[in-house]
C-alpha positions as a Python dict, from the first residue, in 0.01 Angstrom:
ca = {
    (1, 'X'): (0, 0, 0),
    (2, 'X'): (172, 15, -343),
    (3, 'X'): (380, -266, -425),
    (4, 'X'): (595, -102, -682),
    (5, 'X'): (957, -109, -642),
    (6, 'X'): (1156, 251, -564),
    (7, 'X'): (1515, 98, -590),
    (8, 'X'): (1682, -140, -836),
    (9, 'X'): (1766, -492, -756),
    (10, 'X'): (2114, -581, -805),
    (11, 'X'): (2129, -904, -1052),
    (12, 'X'): (2404, -845, -1290),
    (13, 'X'): (2742, -1002, -1189),
    (14, 'X'): (3073, -963, -1346),
    (15, 'X'): (2996, -1210, -1636),
    (16, 'X'): (2679, -1023, -1708),
    (17, 'X'): (2862, -689, -1697),
    (18, 'X'): (3130, -781, -1919),
    (19, 'X'): (2889, -909, -2157),
    (20, 'X'): (2693, -573, -2175),
    (21, 'X'): (3034, -397, -2245),
    (22, 'X'): (3116, -640, -2531),
    (23, 'X'): (2766, -716, -2662),
    (24, 'X'): (2681, -322, -2683),
    (25, 'X'): (3026, -282, -2865),
    (26, 'X'): (3006, -573, -3142),
    (27, 'X'): (2725, -482, -3384),
    (28, 'X'): (2774, -452, -3760),
    (29, 'X'): (3061, -223, -3787),
    (30, 'X'): (3326, -458, -3750),
    (31, 'X'): (3216, -604, -4089),
    (32, 'X'): (3173, -265, -4269),
    (33, 'X'): (3398, -14, -4165),
    (34, 'X'): (3732, -112, -4278),
    (35, 'X'): (3636, -60, -4633),
    (36, 'X'): (3615, 319, -4547),
    (37, 'X'): (3936, 300, -4360),
    (38, 'X'): (4121, 133, -4635),
    (39, 'X'): (4051, 395, -4884),
    (40, 'X'): (4136, 662, -4663),
    (41, 'X'): (4477, 538, -4529),
    (42, 'X'): (4557, 274, -4839),
    (43, 'X'): (4797, 32, -4702),
    (44, 'X'): (4778, -287, -4456),
    (45, 'X'): (4981, -129, -4172),
    (46, 'X'): (4743, 169, -4096),
    (47, 'X'): (4433, -34, -4119),
    (48, 'X'): (4557, -243, -3859),
    (49, 'X'): (4710, 12, -3662),
    (50, 'X'): (4362, 239, -3675),
    (51, 'X'): (4186, -55, -3513),
    (52, 'X'): (4509, -71, -3228),
    (53, 'X'): (4468, 313, -3176),
    (54, 'X'): (4114, 275, -3128),
    (55, 'X'): (4142, 12, -2921),
    (56, 'X'): (4411, 157, -2682),
    (57, 'X'): (4183, 478, -2641),
    (58, 'X'): (3886, 285, -2573),
    (59, 'X'): (4076, 75, -2305),
    (60, 'X'): (4238, 386, -2171),
    (61, 'X'): (3884, 551, -2129),
    (62, 'X'): (3750, 271, -2007),
    (63, 'X'): (4013, 214, -1736),
    (64, 'X'): (3956, 541, -1608),
    (65, 'X'): (3575, 526, -1607),
    (66, 'X'): (3640, 249, -1328),
    (67, 'X'): (3749, 504, -1089),
    (68, 'X'): (3405, 699, -1155),
    (69, 'X'): (3199, 419, -1130),
    (70, 'X'): (3338, 323, -809),
    (71, 'X'): (3289, 668, -683),
    (72, 'X'): (2894, 660, -829),
    (73, 'X'): (2776, 321, -824),
    (74, 'X'): (2418, 458, -943),
    (75, 'X'): (2197, 405, -1214),
    (76, 'X'): (2276, 668, -1495),
    (77, 'X'): (2649, 644, -1528),
    (78, 'X'): (2793, 887, -1737),
    (79, 'X'): (2504, 1149, -1698),
    (80, 'X'): (2596, 1123, -1317),
    (81, 'X'): (2955, 1147, -1339),
    (82, 'X'): (2948, 1492, -1577),
    (83, 'X'): (2625, 1637, -1301),
    (84, 'X'): (2887, 1555, -1025),
    (85, 'X'): (3229, 1655, -1162),
    (86, 'X'): (3080, 1994, -1343),
    (87, 'X'): (2713, 2084, -1280),
    (88, 'X'): (2365, 1987, -1362),
    (89, 'X'): (2370, 2155, -1686),
    (90, 'X'): (2657, 1979, -1827),
    (91, 'X'): (2501, 1636, -1721),
    (92, 'X'): (2159, 1722, -1894),
    (93, 'X'): (2332, 1829, -2207),
    (94, 'X'): (2494, 1464, -2216),
    (95, 'X'): (2158, 1320, -2152),
    (96, 'X'): (1991, 1552, -2403),
    (97, 'X'): (2232, 1479, -2636),
    (98, 'X'): (2213, 1088, -2539),
    (99, 'X'): (1851, 1036, -2583),
    (100, 'X'): (1807, 1271, -2889),
    (101, 'X'): (2077, 1129, -3100),
    (102, 'X'): (2356, 878, -2936),
    (103, 'X'): (2123, 633, -2807),
    (104, 'X'): (1796, 638, -2990),
    (105, 'X'): (2007, 648, -3317),
    (106, 'X'): (2211, 396, -3247),
    (107, 'X'): (1919, 164, -3168),
    (108, 'X'): (1753, 265, -3489),
    (109, 'X'): (2062, 205, -3677),
    (110, 'X'): (2115, -136, -3533),
    (111, 'X'): (1755, -219, -3594),
    (112, 'X'): (1769, -169, -3957),
    (113, 'X'): (2106, -350, -4025),
    (114, 'X'): (1899, -637, -3828),
    (115, 'X'): (1665, -630, -4077),
    (116, 'X'): (1897, -589, -4388),
    (117, 'X'): (2090, -913, -4301),
    (118, 'X'): (1796, -1077, -4235),
    (119, 'X'): (1688, -1027, -4602),
    (120, 'X'): (1962, -1235, -4699),
    (121, 'X'): (1771, -1522, -4539),
    (122, 'X'): (1432, -1405, -4597),
    (123, 'X'): (1404, -1182, -4902),
    (124, 'X'): (1059, -1040, -4839),
    (125, 'X'): (1224, -838, -4534),
    (126, 'X'): (1420, -633, -4799),
    (127, 'X'): (1439, -268, -4775),
    (128, 'X'): (1346, -279, -5113),
    (129, 'X'): (1009, -420, -5043),
    (130, 'X'): (779, -119, -4983),
    (131, 'X'): (469, -204, -4786),
    (132, 'X'): (353, 147, -4748),
    (133, 'X'): (355, 434, -4969),
    (134, 'X'): (192, 743, -4783),
    (135, 'X'): (279, 988, -5037),
    (136, 'X'): (521, 1180, -4806),
    (137, 'X'): (707, 887, -4709),
    (138, 'X'): (746, 521, -4795),
    (139, 'X'): (787, 249, -4540),
    (140, 'X'): (975, -64, -4645),
    (141, 'X'): (991, -405, -4482),
    (142, 'X'): (1310, -345, -4350),
    (143, 'X'): (1166, -48, -4154),
    (144, 'X'): (899, -255, -4004),
    (145, 'X'): (1143, -540, -3890),
    (146, 'X'): (1374, -294, -3708),
    (147, 'X'): (1074, -143, -3559),
    (148, 'X'): (921, -501, -3430),
    (149, 'X'): (1300, -573, -3299),
    (150, 'X'): (1298, -269, -3118),
    (151, 'X'): (940, -318, -2976),
    (152, 'X'): (1021, -681, -2875),
    (153, 'X'): (1317, -624, -2718),
    (154, 'X'): (1175, -351, -2511),
    (155, 'X'): (888, -538, -2427),
    (156, 'X'): (1108, -816, -2298),
    (157, 'X'): (1325, -589, -2109),
    (158, 'X'): (1014, -437, -1909),
    (159, 'X'): (956, -800, -1761),
    (160, 'X'): (1235, -768, -1545),
    (161, 'X'): (1613, -779, -1515),
    (162, 'X'): (1676, -1163, -1553),
    (163, 'X'): (1493, -1165, -1902),
    (164, 'X'): (1699, -894, -2053),
    (165, 'X'): (2021, -1055, -1883),
    (166, 'X'): (1960, -1368, -2010),
    (167, 'X'): (1913, -1230, -2351),
    (168, 'X'): (2233, -1036, -2357),
    (169, 'X'): (2489, -1285, -2197),
    (170, 'X'): (2374, -1561, -2406),
    (171, 'X'): (2368, -1354, -2738),
    (172, 'X'): (2666, -1196, -2675),
    (173, 'X'): (2892, -1526, -2579),
    (174, 'X'): (2719, -1697, -2921),
    (175, 'X'): (2843, -1402, -3122),
    (176, 'X'): (3199, -1400, -2957),
    (177, 'X'): (3193, -1776, -3003),
    (178, 'X'): (3098, -1706, -3377),
    (179, 'X'): (3355, -1420, -3435),
    (180, 'X'): (3621, -1640, -3305),
    (181, 'X'): (3546, -1924, -3515),
    (182, 'X'): (3528, -1682, -3822),
    (183, 'X'): (3873, -1586, -3726),
    (184, 'X'): (4002, -1945, -3667),
    (185, 'X'): (3856, -2045, -4022),
    (186, 'X'): (4006, -1739, -4167),
    (187, 'X'): (4340, -1817, -4066),
    (188, 'X'): (4330, -2187, -4246),
    (189, 'X'): (4177, -2007, -4526),
    (190, 'X'): (4465, -1726, -4540),
    (191, 'X'): (4632, -1663, -4871),
    (192, 'X'): (4993, -1590, -4865),
    (193, 'X'): (5038, -1461, -5144),
    (194, 'X'): (4745, -1214, -5069),
    (195, 'X'): (4903, -1144, -4753),
    (196, 'X'): (5253, -1074, -4902),
    (197, 'X'): (5108, -835, -5156),
    (198, 'X'): (4901, -655, -4905),
    (199, 'X'): (5169, -582, -4686),
    (200, 'X'): (5396, -431, -4933),
    (201, 'X'): (5266, -110, -4909),
    (202, 'X'): (5366, -141, -4538),
    (203, 'X'): (5279, 194, -4361),
    (204, 'X'): (5252, 415, -4640),
    (205, 'X'): (4969, 679, -4569),
    (206, 'X'): (4781, 711, -4912),
    (207, 'X'): (4415, 718, -5051),
    (208, 'X'): (4283, 497, -5292),
    (209, 'X'): (4053, 560, -5583),
    (210, 'X'): (3807, 351, -5732),
    (211, 'X'): (3955, 382, -6064),
    (212, 'X'): (4268, 233, -5948),
    (213, 'X'): (4467, 525, -5849),
    (214, 'X'): (4674, 621, -5503),
    (215, 'X'): (4721, 942, -5393),
    (216, 'X'): (5041, 954, -5134),
    (217, 'X'): (4937, 1223, -4856),
    (218, 'X'): (5303, 1287, -4851),
    (219, 'X'): (5323, 1468, -5200),
    (220, 'X'): (5067, 1737, -5055),
    (221, 'X'): (5269, 2048, -4923),
    (222, 'X'): (5081, 2026, -4568),
    (223, 'X'): (5160, 1647, -4552),
    (224, 'X'): (5152, 1644, -4175),
    (225, 'X'): (4780, 1794, -4186),
    (226, 'X'): (4641, 1565, -4471),
    (227, 'X'): (4777, 1308, -4290),
    (228, 'X'): (4606, 1397, -3977),
    (229, 'X'): (4256, 1445, -4157),
    (230, 'X'): (4303, 1122, -4329),
    (231, 'X'): (4350, 923, -3998),
    (232, 'X'): (4107, 1125, -3796),
    (233, 'X'): (3838, 1067, -4085),
    (234, 'X'): (3934, 686, -4083),
    (235, 'X'): (3871, 649, -3709),
    (236, 'X'): (3518, 787, -3744),
    (237, 'X'): (3402, 434, -3857),
    (238, 'X'): (3639, 237, -3591),
    (239, 'X'): (3539, 471, -3295),
    (240, 'X'): (3209, 417, -3364),
    (241, 'X'): (3231, 55, -3397),
    (242, 'X'): (3379, 50, -3072),
    (243, 'X'): (3153, 258, -2893),
    (244, 'X'): (2893, 207, -2618),
    (245, 'X'): (3126, 33, -2396),
    (246, 'X'): (3026, 265, -2121),
    (247, 'X'): (2668, 153, -2131),
    (248, 'X'): (2721, -74, -1826),
    (249, 'X'): (2785, 212, -1622),
    (250, 'X'): (2411, 326, -1691),
    (251, 'X'): (2309, 5, -1523),
    (252, 'X'): (2513, 61, -1192),
    (253, 'X'): (2246, 38, -956),
    (254, 'X'): (2151, -309, -1087),
    (255, 'X'): (2519, -455, -1071),
    (256, 'X'): (2640, -671, -782),
    (257, 'X'): (2915, -503, -595),
    (258, 'X'): (2950, -209, -856),
    (259, 'X'): (3258, -45, -718),
    (260, 'X'): (3494, -323, -838),
    (261, 'X'): (3263, -515, -1116),
    (262, 'X'): (3187, -205, -1301),
    (263, 'X'): (3572, -147, -1329),
    (264, 'X'): (3655, -506, -1407),
    (265, 'X'): (3379, -537, -1677),
    (266, 'X'): (3481, -254, -1846),
    (267, 'X'): (3855, -376, -1903),
    (268, 'X'): (3766, -727, -1967),
    (269, 'X'): (3463, -628, -2233),
    (270, 'X'): (3681, -375, -2407),
    (271, 'X'): (4010, -581, -2430),
    (272, 'X'): (3798, -915, -2554),
    (273, 'X'): (3659, -672, -2834),
    (274, 'X'): (3982, -498, -2908),
    (275, 'X'): (4161, -842, -2971),
    (276, 'X'): (3867, -960, -3189),
    (277, 'X'): (3860, -651, -3380),
    (278, 'X'): (4213, -625, -3460),
    (279, 'X'): (4245, -1010, -3538),
    (280, 'X'): (3930, -980, -3787),
    (281, 'X'): (4105, -736, -3976),
    (282, 'X'): (4410, -936, -4001),
    (283, 'X'): (4190, -1232, -4148),
    (284, 'X'): (4060, -963, -4396),
    (285, 'X'): (4411, -912, -4493),
    (286, 'X'): (4487, -1253, -4542),
    (287, 'X'): (4188, -1338, -4758),
    (288, 'X'): (4138, -1057, -4963),
    (289, 'X'): (4331, -807, -5146),
    (290, 'X'): (4349, -463, -5035),
    (291, 'X'): (4152, -300, -5332),
    (292, 'X'): (3895, -574, -5253),
    (293, 'X'): (3853, -464, -4910),
    (294, 'X'): (3849, -102, -4966),
    (295, 'X'): (3558, -157, -5262),
    (296, 'X'): (3360, -466, -5119),
    (297, 'X'): (3007, -438, -5270),
    (298, 'X'): (2816, -194, -5038),
    (299, 'X'): (3122, -185, -4773),
    (300, 'X'): (3037, -533, -4667),
    (301, 'X'): (3386, -667, -4615),
    (302, 'X'): (3271, -942, -4394),
    (303, 'X'): (3063, -1086, -4641),
    (304, 'X'): (3320, -1050, -4919),
    (305, 'X'): (3581, -1236, -4668),
    (306, 'X'): (3301, -1511, -4548),
    (307, 'X'): (3250, -1610, -4910),
    (308, 'X'): (3619, -1642, -4951),
    (309, 'X'): (3664, -1850, -4671),
    (310, 'X'): (3345, -2076, -4662),
    (311, 'X'): (3251, -2060, -5050),
    (312, 'X'): (2899, -1941, -5149),
    (313, 'X'): (2744, -2032, -4831),
    (314, 'X'): (2953, -1756, -4655),
    (315, 'X'): (2680, -1507, -4768),
    (316, 'X'): (2457, -1684, -4541),
    (317, 'X'): (2671, -1772, -4247),
    (318, 'X'): (2806, -1424, -4199),
    (319, 'X'): (2421, -1301, -4253),
    (320, 'X'): (2325, -1539, -3952),
    (321, 'X'): (2627, -1416, -3753),
    (322, 'X'): (2504, -1051, -3807),
    (323, 'X'): (2142, -1146, -3704),
    (324, 'X'): (2290, -1262, -3377),
    (325, 'X'): (2545, -991, -3338),
    (326, 'X'): (2271, -708, -3423),
    (327, 'X'): (2005, -854, -3195),
    (328, 'X'): (2236, -899, -2879),
    (329, 'X'): (2364, -523, -2939),
    (330, 'X'): (2031, -387, -2978),
    (331, 'X'): (1925, -549, -2648),
    (332, 'X'): (2230, -410, -2458),
    (333, 'X'): (2138, -59, -2593),
    (334, 'X'): (1760, -87, -2509),
    (335, 'X'): (1832, -238, -2165),
    (336, 'X'): (2084, 38, -2070),
    (337, 'X'): (1963, 339, -2247),
    (338, 'X'): (1656, 375, -2052),
    (339, 'X'): (1835, 395, -1714),
    (340, 'X'): (1978, 719, -1820),
    (341, 'X'): (1638, 869, -1872),
    (342, 'X'): (1523, 746, -1554),
    (343, 'X'): (1796, 904, -1365),
    (344, 'X'): (1755, 1224, -1528),
    (345, 'X'): (1368, 1241, -1457),
    (346, 'X'): (1462, 1177, -1082),
    (347, 'X'): (1676, 1478, -1109),
    (348, 'X'): (1418, 1664, -1240),
    (349, 'X'): (1529, 1770, -1565),
    (350, 'X'): (1360, 1524, -1810),
    (351, 'X'): (964, 1433, -1771),
    (352, 'X'): (890, 1326, -1444),
    (353, 'X'): (646, 1048, -1529),
    (354, 'X'): (968, 850, -1627),
    (355, 'X'): (1113, 843, -1269),
    (356, 'X'): (931, 541, -1175),
    (357, 'X'): (994, 177, -1178),
    (358, 'X'): (757, -101, -1272),
    (359, 'X'): (659, -399, -1077),
    (360, 'X'): (906, -591, -1175),
    (361, 'X'): (1165, -319, -1079),
    (362, 'X'): (1272, -175, -1413),
    (363, 'X'): (1199, 163, -1579),
    (364, 'X'): (909, 42, -1795),
    (365, 'X'): (812, 417, -1880),
    (366, 'X'): (1147, 550, -2009),
    (367, 'X'): (1207, 196, -2181),
    (368, 'X'): (865, 277, -2384),
    (369, 'X'): (949, 634, -2459),
    (370, 'X'): (1324, 510, -2586),
    (371, 'X'): (1121, 274, -2807),
    (372, 'X'): (887, 523, -2948),
    (373, 'X'): (1152, 770, -3028),
    (374, 'X'): (1378, 526, -3223),
    (375, 'X'): (1123, 359, -3386),
    (376, 'X'): (1021, 734, -3560),
    (377, 'X'): (1381, 752, -3623),
    (378, 'X'): (1340, 395, -3826),
    (379, 'X'): (1037, 535, -4024),
    (380, 'X'): (1209, 878, -4083),
    (381, 'X'): (1528, 715, -4224),
    (382, 'X'): (1728, 1007, -4044),
    (383, 'X'): (1913, 752, -3836),
    (384, 'X'): (2231, 725, -4079),
    (385, 'X'): (2269, 1120, -4067),
    (386, 'X'): (2231, 1122, -3682),
    (387, 'X'): (2514, 870, -3650),
    (388, 'X'): (2724, 1079, -3896),
    (389, 'X'): (2710, 1309, -3595),
    (390, 'X'): (2728, 1101, -3299),
    (391, 'X'): (3107, 1012, -3295),
    (392, 'X'): (3199, 1374, -3249),
    (393, 'X'): (2962, 1431, -2972),
    (394, 'X'): (3061, 1116, -2801),
    (395, 'X'): (3395, 1224, -2795),
    (396, 'X'): (3344, 1563, -2637),
    (397, 'X'): (3155, 1390, -2379),
    (398, 'X'): (3416, 1156, -2295),
    (399, 'X'): (3677, 1407, -2288),
    (400, 'X'): (3482, 1610, -2043),
    (401, 'X'): (3416, 1275, -1817),
    (402, 'X'): (3786, 1202, -1789),
    (403, 'X'): (3865, 1553, -1748),
    (404, 'X'): (3600, 1507, -1441),
    (405, 'X'): (3837, 1282, -1278),
    (406, 'X'): (4123, 1535, -1248),
    (407, 'X'): (3845, 1778, -1084),
    (408, 'X'): (3685, 1534, -862),
    (409, 'X'): (4027, 1439, -732),
    (410, 'X'): (4114, 1815, -659),
    (411, 'X'): (3742, 1940, -531),
    (412, 'X'): (3631, 1613, -368),
    (413, 'X'): (3913, 1401, -226),
    (414, 'X'): (3690, 1290, 33),
    (415, 'X'): (3490, 1052, -181),
    (416, 'X'): (3550, 670, -155),
    (417, 'X'): (3786, 558, -462),
    (418, 'X'): (3791, 170, -428),
    (419, 'X'): (3906, 172, -784),
    (420, 'X'): (4143, 421, -905),
    (421, 'X'): (4197, 533, -1266),
    (422, 'X'): (4484, 333, -1424),
    (423, 'X'): (4818, 525, -1496),
    (424, 'X'): (4644, 812, -1343),
    (425, 'X'): (4748, 1113, -1444),
    (426, 'X'): (4961, 1008, -1765),
    (427, 'X'): (4717, 765, -1919),
    (428, 'X'): (4419, 946, -1850),
    (429, 'X'): (4581, 1310, -2001),
    (430, 'X'): (4709, 1117, -2309),
    (431, 'X'): (4362, 993, -2374),
    (432, 'X'): (4239, 1361, -2331),
    (433, 'X'): (4497, 1496, -2572),
    (434, 'X'): (4481, 1228, -2828),
    (435, 'X'): (4047, 1253, -2821),
    (436, 'X'): (4114, 1660, -2861),
    (437, 'X'): (4337, 1604, -3161),
    (438, 'X'): (4088, 1376, -3321),
    (439, 'X'): (3801, 1616, -3235),
    (440, 'X'): (3983, 1904, -3409),
    (441, 'X'): (4091, 1722, -3709),
    (442, 'X'): (3733, 1629, -3764),
    (443, 'X'): (3607, 1996, -3718),
    (444, 'X'): (3845, 2088, -3997),
    (445, 'X'): (3833, 1806, -4224),
    (446, 'X'): (3512, 1675, -4163),
    (447, 'X'): (3250, 1958, -4083),
    (448, 'X'): (2983, 1732, -4183),
    (449, 'X'): (3045, 1478, -3908),
    (450, 'X'): (3090, 1775, -3664),
    (451, 'X'): (2887, 2105, -3672),
    (452, 'X'): (2559, 1928, -3685),
    (453, 'X'): (2635, 1731, -3377),
    (454, 'X'): (2781, 2014, -3205),
    (455, 'X'): (2435, 2229, -3273),
    (456, 'X'): (2224, 1926, -3143),
    (457, 'X'): (2441, 1958, -2804),
    (458, 'X'): (2405, 2358, -2797),
    (459, 'X'): (2030, 2305, -2875),
    (460, 'X'): (1998, 2142, -2518),
    (461, 'X'): (2129, 2484, -2345),
    (462, 'X'): (1809, 2671, -2458),
    (463, 'X'): (1578, 2367, -2392),
    (464, 'X'): (1719, 2323, -2031),
    (465, 'X'): (1681, 2691, -1904),
    (466, 'X'): (1350, 2699, -2081),
    (467, 'X'): (1183, 2371, -1957),
    (468, 'X'): (1389, 2223, -1705),
    (469, 'X'): (1606, 2453, -1544),
    (470, 'X'): (1685, 2373, -1158),
    (471, 'X'): (1929, 2524, -945),
    (472, 'X'): (2262, 2348, -916),
}
């Protein structure tokens, strides 16, 4: 008889699940995207407000997902919720977008970020160090490092849940502690003159130019629309930096008491990250003039702030922190992402060979196909372009998933709901409206972020009907 396991082992407790949420959220974004946000909004008040709005939206969505996780405590998370609330095609379109763009692109980008910051410590790993020139493409040391990282973490996660869990919990606790230390030292290093100067602009919405000019958005005839476009454009970075909180739902089949612990971990993880992100930006405003935040070299606001706080060694301190941060972040993405491929395969809408667990009770084949695709994206260099499209696609599926709560309450009231969406129906409805406004604004003002992503989603429709059509 075969000793292959046929079901997951419930190995993750509340702390582990919370670390999946927080660890998957915290990557390199918090150290970079505040530059773009500041250029778009031009004031300290709006910089902080963008992060607070992002945090509130994320918390609202996370609290709403708690109800769905209690109803369907199975591997696959959001894919399962969309399939149950709507139909198999809707679930497939999420899984298709998730595999081709959202998760694989994120894994590739975080892997390359790890390599870039490793190059501070070990210059030989720089993206400027070309290892091979194949004529039609070049391969840098940074790309090879990112692929080796992805392969290493994939291999570790094929050994079983225990190994991946230890890395995730350990590295996430380490980077949270390091971020809190950065915030604490930043408070001691804060310069009152810089702080006061930054807050003179208050909550004036304006755009900053590299030449030193300021464009007040109220000067436009359509001031309201211009402001909406600036805010929506600014939130691309903050939303992406706060994304992947839902990864814990993909491993629901491996969490102890999932009907309670998933909802709790979603709340605790997103709250911890939101507080850290807002506090980190307040530190930036205390040590760096607004213009230095907006035009930090290579967008590396975190590096610029660390140099102010720790002196010349700050570059190495922040590089070390980012290596820990991106290592742990990628482990969470790799661990959880393969469960979606596995669940889709079980449903007959993805490669059937992936619908098996290895002897360690993890989806080994799904982990390796995810590894191969993410590695190819690292080599192609196209992950950056894919990630430009991600946040619009992600928001669409978040909106649909929360709409699914309303549909399921009406159509399937008999389902057990050990945890109910906080503030229902007001807060979930507010999220749907707010996220929809951001999507529409992005469609109008940031078409390069939106239409390609929408096309990738829609491409899944002919794929579904041509290859994996199943009767609902």
